[in-house]
N, C-alpha and C positions, 0 to 999 in steps of 0.2 A: 669766546672768552667771557670775562666779566662784563665788559662794555656792551657786548651784544645781548647778554642776558638782561642787563639793566635797561637797555633800549626796548627790548621786548616787553619787559614788565611795565615800563612807562607807557608804551603803546596800549597794552592791555588795560591799564588804569584809565587812560584817556578814552578808549573805546567804551569802557563800562560807564564812565561819567556821561559820555554823549548819549548812550542808550538810556540811561536813567533820566536825563534831561528831556529826551523825546517822550519817554513814557509819562513824565510829569505833565507835559503839555497835552498829550492825548487824554490823560485822565481828567484834565480840567474841562474838556469839551463835553457837551451834551448833545443829544439828538436835536436837530433843528437849528443849531448854532450856524450863523452865517460866517463864512470864511472868505478872505480875499487873498489872491495870489500876490505874494511879495516878490518872488523870483522864480523863474523857470530855468533850469540848468540842463540843457540837452547833453547826453553823453552817448558816445558811440562805444559799443561793447562787442568785442570779438571773442568768441570762445571756440575752442577746439574740442570736439566730442572725444570721449575716451576711445582708444583704439578698439576696433571691432574684431570679433572672432572671424577667421576664415572657417570654412566647413571643416578643414583638417584640424585647425586650432581648437574648435569646439569639441570635436571628437576626442582629441588628446586630453582636453580638460575633463570631459566626461569620464574617460578612462582613469585619470588621476583620482577622480572622486568616487570611482567604483560604481558609476551610474551607467546603465545600458550594457549591451553586449555587442560584439562585432556584427551580429546578425540584426541588431536593432538600430544601429547608428544611421544608416541610410533612411530608414523609416522615420526616425526622429527629425532629421533634416528636412525631409519632404513634408512632413506634417507641419513643421514650423512655417514653411512657405505656403503650403496649400490652404491653411486656415487663416492666413493673413497676419500671423504673429511677427514674421520677419521676411525680409527679401534679400536676395543676393545682389549686391552692387559692387562691381569691380572686385570680385572674389571675396568680398567680406559680407557677412550677415549683418544686415542693418535692421534693428527692431522697428516695427511699425506701431502706430498709435494703439491699435487693438492689443498687440503684445505687451506694450508698456502698461496699459491700463489693467490688463488681466494680471500681469505680474504684481502690480501695486495692490490690486484687490486680494489676490491669493496670499501674498506675503503679509498683508495686514490682518487678514481674517482667518487664514488657515496655515499660519506660518509653520507649524510643526510638520504638516503634511507635504510641504514643498521644500523643506530643508534638505541639504545635501546628505546629511547623516541618515535621516529618515529614509530618503529615497534609496540610498546605498544599502540600508538594512533590508528594505523590501526586496531589492535585487538578490541579496544573499538568501532570503527566505524562498524566493522563487527558484533559485538554484537548488535549494534543499528539497523543494517539492519535486523538481524535475529529476533529482537523484533518489526519489522515494524515501528521503530522510524526514520529511514533514508531510503530514496529512493535509491535503489541499482544502478539503471541506472544513476541517477544524480551524485552519488558519483563516480562511475567508470569513467564517462565522465570527471569529474573534475580532478580525480587522473591521468588519462591517458594524459590529456592535459598538465599536469606538468611533469610527469615521462618520457614520450616519447622523448621530446627534450633533456632531460638529457642523456638518453641512446644513442640517435643519436650522441650527441657530443662526447661521449666516442668511439662510433663506427668509427667516423671520425678522431679520434686522431691519431697521429703519433705512429706507432707500436713500434719503437725503444724507443721513450720517455716513453711509457707505460711500456715497458720491464725494462727500467732503474728505473722507479718509484717502480716497484715491487721488484727489486733487492735491491734498497736502503732501502725499508721498511723491508726487510728480513735480513739486514746486521747483526742484533743481532744474527741470527742463523748461519751465515756464517763466521763471523770474531770474534776471541776471543777478549774480552775486551769491546765489544759493549754491551750496557745496553738493556735488554729486555723491550719493552714498557709495560706499565700497561695494564691489561685486554686484552691480546692477545687471539687468538683463542685457545691457548694451556692451558689456565687456566686464572688466574687473574694477572699473572706476578709477578715479584719481589719475595719476600720470602713467600708470601701467595698465595693460589691458590684455585682451586675448591674443592680439597680434596675428601674424599670418601663419603660424605653426604649420 
């Protein structure tokens, strides 16, 4: 009701004021300033990771998104584990650091090419090729002409900047209080997830 909305608005104003006060203090500092610790406040923080996909749950989600085919699902699951992107723990796929870093890098630098819609559209084109409705050489030539420059751009990018981008997008894993993005490689994020499907 109105009281709840008013309380939320008051909390938002207070949070904004606190953030502005912190920013003002930080802006007044310069490199080399000596600081003294006034107070240390330990806090214990427990978080629950988002629910993980089971192998069956991931296959179901891929089917919903139009990604992969029945003949490729086992290969996809094996590849995720063989390459060290994920591991199977208690029937749930758990992302490994390499998988999380690769996901962060690809989604920040080649977002278009790892998006669900793009991947599903490629699947449809591959189906058209297998049905002889689309010329494979023409398709691959067109696709490569678009994809290759995008990869070259990432390969030429500043390594430190790429590293910072990856760390920034994984902040939710590294720092308490950061919000997990929706639909991460760990599940679907938030309070819902891939579940045991």
